[in-house]
C-alpha positions as CSV (number, residue, x, y, z in Angstrom):
1,X,-53.5,-62.1,25.5
2,X,-51.1,-60.8,22.9
3,X,-51.4,-57.5,21.1
4,X,-53.0,-59.0,17.9
5,X,-55.7,-60.7,20.0
6,X,-56.4,-57.4,21.8
7,X,-56.6,-55.6,18.5
8,X,-59.0,-58.1,17.1
9,X,-61.3,-57.7,20.1
10,X,-61.6,-54.0,19.5
11,X,-62.1,-54.5,15.8
12,X,-65.0,-56.8,16.4
13,X,-67.0,-54.7,18.8
14,X,-70.7,-55.3,18.6
15,X,-72.3,-51.9,17.7
16,X,-76.1,-51.4,18.2
17,X,-77.8,-51.2,14.9
18,X,-81.2,-49.9,13.7
19,X,-81.4,-49.0,10.1
20,X,-78.7,-46.5,9.3
21,X,-78.7,-44.7,12.6
22,X,-75.4,-43.8,14.1
23,X,-74.4,-45.3,17.5
24,X,-71.0,-43.9,18.5
25,X,-71.5,-44.7,22.2
26,X,-69.0,-47.6,22.5
27,X,-66.4,-46.1,20.2
28,X,-66.4,-42.8,22.1
29,X,-66.3,-44.5,25.5
30,X,-63.3,-46.6,24.4
31,X,-61.5,-43.5,23.1
32,X,-62.2,-41.7,26.4
33,X,-61.0,-44.7,28.4
34,X,-57.8,-45.1,26.3
35,X,-57.1,-41.3,26.7
36,X,-57.5,-41.6,30.5
37,X,-55.1,-44.6,30.6
38,X,-52.5,-42.7,28.6
39,X,-52.9,-39.8,31.0
40,X,-52.0,-42.1,33.9
41,X,-55.5,-42.4,35.4
42,X,-56.8,-45.5,37.2
43,X,-58.0,-48.4,35.2
44,X,-61.5,-48.2,36.6
45,X,-63.6,-45.1,35.8
46,X,-66.5,-44.1,38.1
47,X,-69.8,-44.3,36.3
48,X,-70.6,-40.7,37.5
49,X,-67.5,-39.5,35.5
50,X,-68.4,-41.5,32.4
51,X,-72.0,-40.3,32.5
52,X,-70.8,-36.7,32.4
53,X,-67.8,-37.0,30.0
54,X,-69.4,-39.5,27.6
55,X,-72.6,-37.5,27.6
56,X,-70.6,-34.4,26.5
57,X,-68.8,-36.4,23.8
58,X,-72.0,-37.8,22.4
59,X,-73.5,-34.3,22.3
60,X,-70.4,-33.1,20.4
61,X,-69.8,-36.0,18.0
62,X,-73.0,-38.0,18.0
63,X,-76.4,-37.5,16.5
64,X,-78.8,-35.3,18.4
65,X,-81.0,-37.3,20.7
66,X,-83.4,-36.6,23.6
67,X,-81.4,-38.9,25.9
68,X,-77.9,-40.3,25.4
69,X,-78.2,-43.4,27.6
70,X,-74.6,-43.5,28.7
71,X,-75.3,-46.5,30.9
72,X,-75.8,-48.7,27.8
73,X,-72.2,-48.7,26.5
74,X,-70.8,-48.7,30.0
75,X,-72.6,-51.9,30.7
76,X,-72.7,-53.6,27.3
77,X,-68.9,-53.4,26.7
78,X,-68.6,-56.3,29.2
79,X,-70.1,-58.5,26.5
80,X,-67.2,-57.6,24.1
81,X,-64.6,-59.1,26.4
82,X,-62.7,-55.8,26.9
83,X,-64.5,-54.3,29.9
84,X,-65.4,-55.1,33.4
85,X,-67.5,-53.7,36.2
86,X,-66.6,-55.1,39.7
87,X,-69.9,-54.1,41.1
88,X,-71.9,-55.8,38.3
89,X,-73.3,-58.4,40.7
90,X,-75.1,-55.6,42.7
91,X,-76.8,-54.0,39.7
92,X,-80.3,-55.0,38.8
93,X,-81.1,-55.3,35.1
94,X,-84.0,-54.3,32.8
95,X,-85.9,-56.8,30.8
96,X,-83.4,-56.2,27.9
97,X,-80.5,-57.1,30.2
98,X,-79.2,-53.6,30.6
99,X,-78.2,-52.0,33.8
100,X,-80.5,-49.8,35.7
101,X,-78.9,-46.4,35.7
102,X,-80.2,-45.7,39.2
103,X,-78.3,-48.7,40.5
104,X,-75.1,-47.6,38.8
105,X,-75.4,-44.4,40.8
106,X,-76.5,-45.9,44.1
107,X,-73.7,-48.5,44.2
108,X,-71.1,-46.0,42.8
109,X,-70.2,-48.5,40.1
110,X,-66.9,-48.2,38.2
111,X,-65.9,-49.8,35.0
112,X,-62.8,-50.1,32.7
113,X,-60.8,-52.3,30.6
114,X,-59.9,-55.7,31.9
115,X,-56.7,-55.9,33.9
116,X,-54.8,-57.7,31.1
117,X,-55.9,-55.2,28.5
118,X,-55.3,-52.2,30.6
119,X,-51.8,-53.3,31.6
120,X,-50.9,-53.9,28.0
121,X,-52.3,-50.6,26.8
122,X,-50.4,-48.8,29.6
123,X,-47.1,-50.6,28.8
124,X,-47.5,-50.4,25.0
125,X,-48.5,-46.9,23.9
126,X,-48.2,-47.9,20.2
127,X,-50.8,-50.5,20.8
128,X,-53.1,-48.0,22.5
129,X,-52.7,-45.5,19.7
130,X,-53.3,-48.2,17.1
131,X,-56.6,-49.2,18.7
132,X,-57.6,-45.6,19.0
133,X,-56.9,-45.0,15.3
134,X,-58.8,-48.1,14.4
135,X,-61.8,-46.9,16.3
136,X,-61.6,-43.5,14.6
137,X,-61.2,-45.0,11.1
138,X,-64.2,-47.3,11.6
139,X,-66.7,-44.8,12.9
140,X,-65.8,-41.2,12.0
141,X,-64.6,-39.3,8.9
142,X,-60.9,-38.3,9.0
143,X,-61.8,-34.6,8.9
144,X,-63.0,-34.7,12.6
145,X,-60.4,-37.1,14.0
146,X,-58.3,-34.3,15.4
147,X,-61.2,-32.8,17.2
148,X,-62.2,-36.1,18.8
149,X,-58.6,-36.8,19.9
150,X,-58.4,-33.4,21.6
151,X,-61.7,-34.0,23.3
152,X,-60.6,-37.3,24.8
153,X,-57.1,-36.2,25.7
154,X,-55.0,-38.3,23.3
155,X,-51.8,-36.7,22.1
156,X,-52.2,-35.2,18.6
157,X,-49.3,-36.9,16.8
158,X,-51.8,-39.6,16.2
159,X,-53.9,-37.3,14.1
160,X,-53.5,-37.5,10.4
161,X,-51.6,-40.9,10.6
162,X,-54.6,-43.1,10.0
163,X,-54.7,-45.9,7.5
164,X,-57.9,-45.0,5.7
165,X,-57.3,-45.3,2.0
166,X,-58.1,-42.1,0.2
167,X,-60.4,-43.0,-2.7
168,X,-58.9,-41.1,-5.6
169,X,-61.7,-42.0,-8.0
170,X,-64.3,-40.6,-5.6
171,X,-62.3,-37.4,-5.1
172,X,-61.7,-36.8,-8.8
173,X,-65.3,-37.6,-9.8
174,X,-66.8,-35.3,-7.2
175,X,-64.4,-32.4,-7.8
176,X,-65.1,-32.8,-11.6
177,X,-68.8,-32.8,-11.0
178,X,-68.6,-29.5,-9.1
179,X,-66.1,-28.1,-11.6
180,X,-63.3,-28.0,-9.0
181,X,-64.9,-25.4,-6.7
182,X,-66.4,-25.5,-3.2
183,X,-70.1,-26.1,-3.4
184,X,-70.6,-23.6,-0.5
185,X,-68.2,-20.7,-1.0
186,X,-66.9,-21.3,-4.5
187,X,-63.2,-21.5,-3.4
188,X,-61.2,-22.8,-6.4
189,X,-57.5,-22.0,-5.8
190,X,-55.1,-24.0,-7.9
191,X,-51.4,-24.4,-7.8
192,X,-50.5,-24.6,-11.5
193,X,-53.2,-27.1,-12.5
194,X,-53.8,-28.8,-9.1
195,X,-56.7,-27.8,-6.8
196,X,-55.4,-26.8,-3.3
197,X,-57.4,-27.4,-0.1
198,X,-60.4,-28.8,-1.9
199,X,-61.9,-32.1,-0.8
200,X,-64.7,-34.5,-1.6
201,X,-67.0,-34.9,1.4
202,X,-69.4,-37.8,1.8
203,X,-72.9,-36.6,2.7
204,X,-73.7,-39.9,4.2
205,X,-70.5,-41.0,5.8
206,X,-68.6,-43.9,4.3
207,X,-68.4,-45.3,7.9
208,X,-72.2,-45.5,7.9
209,X,-72.4,-47.2,4.5
210,X,-72.5,-44.1,2.3
211,X,-71.5,-44.9,-1.3
212,X,-68.6,-43.4,-3.3
213,X,-70.9,-41.7,-5.8
214,X,-71.4,-38.1,-7.0
215,X,-74.9,-38.0,-5.6
216,X,-73.4,-38.7,-2.1
217,X,-70.5,-36.2,-2.5
218,X,-69.9,-32.5,-2.1
219,X,-66.8,-30.7,-3.3
220,X,-65.9,-28.5,-0.3
221,X,-62.9,-26.5,0.8
222,X,-61.2,-27.9,3.8
223,X,-62.9,-25.4,6.2
224,X,-66.4,-26.1,4.9
225,X,-65.7,-29.9,4.9
226,X,-64.8,-29.8,8.5
227,X,-67.8,-27.6,9.4
228,X,-70.1,-30.0,7.4
229,X,-68.7,-33.1,9.0
230,X,-69.1,-31.6,12.5
231,X,-72.7,-30.7,11.8
232,X,-72.3,-26.9,11.9
233,X,-74.4,-26.7,8.7
234,X,-76.3,-29.1,6.5
235,X,-78.6,-28.9,3.4
236,X,-82.3,-28.4,3.2
237,X,-84.6,-30.5,0.9
238,X,-84.3,-27.6,-1.6
239,X,-80.5,-27.9,-1.3
240,X,-80.0,-24.6,0.6
241,X,-77.1,-24.3,3.0
242,X,-78.7,-24.3,6.5
243,X,-76.6,-23.2,9.5
244,X,-77.2,-24.7,13.0
245,X,-78.6,-22.5,15.7
246,X,-75.9,-24.0,18.0
247,X,-73.1,-22.6,15.8
248,X,-71.7,-19.3,16.9
249,X,-68.6,-17.2,17.0
250,X,-67.2,-13.8,16.2
251,X,-64.2,-13.7,13.8
252,X,-65.1,-15.8,10.7
253,X,-68.6,-16.8,11.8
254,X,-70.4,-14.2,9.6
255,X,-67.9,-14.5,6.8
256,X,-67.6,-18.3,6.5
257,X,-71.0,-19.5,7.8
258,X,-73.8,-17.0,8.2
259,X,-73.3,-15.3,4.9
260,X,-74.2,-18.6,3.2
261,X,-77.2,-19.4,5.4
262,X,-80.2,-20.0,3.2
263,X,-78.2,-19.7,0.0
264,X,-78.6,-22.3,-2.7
265,X,-75.8,-24.8,-3.0
266,X,-73.5,-24.2,-6.0
267,X,-74.8,-27.0,-8.1
268,X,-72.8,-29.6,-9.9
269,X,-72.6,-29.5,-13.7
270,X,-75.3,-32.2,-14.3
271,X,-78.6,-32.6,-12.5
272,X,-77.9,-36.3,-12.3
273,X,-75.1,-35.4,-9.8
274,X,-77.3,-33.4,-7.5
275,X,-77.2,-34.6,-3.8
276,X,-79.6,-37.5,-3.3
277,X,-82.4,-36.6,-0.9
278,X,-81.8,-39.9,1.1
279,X,-78.3,-39.0,1.9
280,X,-79.1,-35.4,2.7
281,X,-81.9,-36.6,5.1
282,X,-79.4,-38.9,6.8
283,X,-76.9,-36.0,7.4
284,X,-79.7,-33.9,8.9
285,X,-80.7,-36.7,11.3
286,X,-77.3,-38.2,12.1
287,X,-74.7,-35.4,11.9
288,X,-76.3,-32.0,12.0
289,X,-76.3,-30.4,15.4
290,X,-79.2,-28.4,16.8
291,X,-82.0,-26.9,14.5
292,X,-82.0,-24.8,11.4
293,X,-81.6,-21.1,12.1
294,X,-84.4,-18.9,10.9
295,X,-84.1,-17.5,7.4
C-alpha cells in the first residue's frame, strides 16, 4: 500500500451521521493513535487506555453527551480498512454489529492501525503529519488545531501549516457587517488601515456544513474566537454572551470572560446580518461545554 492509497483511506473514513450532530470519535481516535506512534508507542493500544484517553478527548473537543461510547470508533474503524483488533473473534456483538464494551474489557482487547499502515506512518513522519492535518482540517476549525495537537501529543510544528483555504470574502463580509470590531469585547485595533487580530468565526462550523454567510458569522478578536470555538461561551436565544459553568481561571478570567457574561452581543450594522437562531442553537448543542452560568 503506497502513501497515496493510505491517504485516501483516511480521507474516506465513514463518519456516523444523524442530522447535523457532530461525531468526532473516529477523528480523535486516529489523531491519538498517530500521536502514540510518533512517540514510539506500540502499534496496538489497549482498549482500557483508549477508553480513558479518548473519553477525555471527547469531553474536551466533542459535543457534550451523557455517554461517549468509546467502544464504537475503536470497533468500527476496522470497517474503514485502517484498523485491526486481534481479539475481535472473541468479542460478542450487539444487534447493530458493534462490540460489547464488557467483552472488550474482559478479553483485554487491543487495537491499532494495520501493520502495513503503522509501519509506513512510523517510517514516514511526513505522511503521518499529513494524515493528522487532513483529519484536523476536515473536522475542526483551525483556531483549535493547536489545542488538539497538544492533547494528542503531536509535535506543534504541524500547527498552523494546514491547507484550509481562508475564505477572504467571508472574512471581509463578516468584519464589515460588525464594523471591524469584536462582537464580544469591541476590540478594533488597526495597523494603518488593516484590522489586527480580528477574525470571522463560523457559528456553525464550516466542517459541519455551516455556510459562509453573515448570519453564520461573528467578528471576534483572536482570543474570543478561540474561546468561542472551544465552547467556553456561546450565545443565548436573545443573543446574550453566555459563559460556561465549566470555564474558570484567575488571571484574565474575569476580564475576558465573566465581565461579558449576560451582556448583549455587539450587533452588526444591519438586522439582516444578526446571527441565525438555527446556527446559534447548533453551537449550543454541538460546541458549547457545560451549562450556562447563572446571570
